[in-house]
Steps between C-alpha positions, in 0.01 A plus 500: 500500500822577309675806369270737311749516218632141448308277739803396698496494882455847658770635726458877466133588547317375189825445302766241491854631591618503141201700374534741802866560420400602142320800657723558799397828676707810428690662782280670751180321392299315759182290461294788645592722200305314236122453519193484279174688547323254275265247660623145438157406354567756220844375412577446131869437568743501788823687573724308735785675679831351628352436836253260346197718551240498219323827404180504309495693165174613335437530126615863523756559762749784575819421679697767693549683834153647486300346789186526291638278221432132457852382564680713763882471489665721761858519364714804418564373149125490431305799372164600640322391181753254361340249257156393379394133444197414285319185388314511167386222285675254722844660466692710748692816426702744708573870435766698680349831622810707455676367806850613583654150539302310245289185476646167376347176377734203515800744487380713218407863561143588416464753222138600440259210549644148489352152554554319827522116487284303731810421710769776507725695728392861506741752653333824626798730556736285708222276626461161324178298519360191335208580277267193479193496296474121535601351830544138619239550775317787670724710728464442878245708684535622854396246770132513586315381799169502309636284217686269738833572321692575816723196562721396784497650849276806563564829671195686630468832681189689592439863598224749511535877404204732517198319381684242297640158595799361311656159471833445327537141373771335288764233460787471743730544201660846545532559121127485403204734516187432684140608580363782701143439618273779618153541637297759693520440872218277617433332166590144393595517135859572396604677183835390361772709341819348366828677609813482288806353656668819631180654642400175663837437654520856628166468670590154626829638655310779674233265638761257634689782668173639649420153647856464635490835681131496593585547874753778438403839664647687203271726309648365173518127600552268214717752309720343232804695388493615133851368446394166640206484253730585209715205606218253583238557222543279198610778262724240318773762463796619704420854382181529707501794735282706726340682206385163364342426842317839481349406161376176632350693806322737260350218307385312813347818641311541170368145528393556858343828413289337229362275783426808713779431735691824496756566771566135600866508376695777674849629492736575787726767357865392482404148612267304284140390461236343729127420524297717733239232579556185706568180298428146589659189354285217380128511561 
């Protein structure tokens, strides 16, 4: 598959290097700061950031810092309710919602409601993104064990916490997401949940450390320092810091909580994070 914009070979996520440079991230922005709350199956268009990540846009989508919006952009130049995208009669429009730093389409500041071409650069505050209503191919989805889309070598960790068994499975590529399988203890059928790149790689790092220090007498064996996680996780930005790690931890805890696995991921104050249950590799 080629670049979502032009079809050339991909070098930066779903983009070629030239198209990625057109929407180069502003200072302080990391990949973790842009996300969509729209399910990919409901996408009418895609917004692609400078890290090459594609974010689904619904027929009516609000962009801004509001975590309840359809396109969440966590940058200081972006207002809580910044811009509104709408699809009607096959045509896209965008309206600035009174933001402080403005919304721009192909370099022109939005005044009132303006048309958005099927391929344009939209700038929300200081954050540029490709707007693509027609793409060369479907954006890549997270690797899946159930669909057989995990390629290359595999990593696999298993653990049990409370009444739930977990199995983390993914590619050996340290820049991809993966799958978290779960099932009630004593049953045979696994349920699968895809984990985005950062959440998957965080859980993978904690599992690997837990296996490495399985024989340690420490009460917090398998603890990985927060600073080390900020350095090792694939944030794709030199600006990643401990607060960015805490954001990923919160999202991972949320995902685990939805599976009924509260309390698996613990924090050692002033040190880092660890898993409270024993972990096995393979299996």
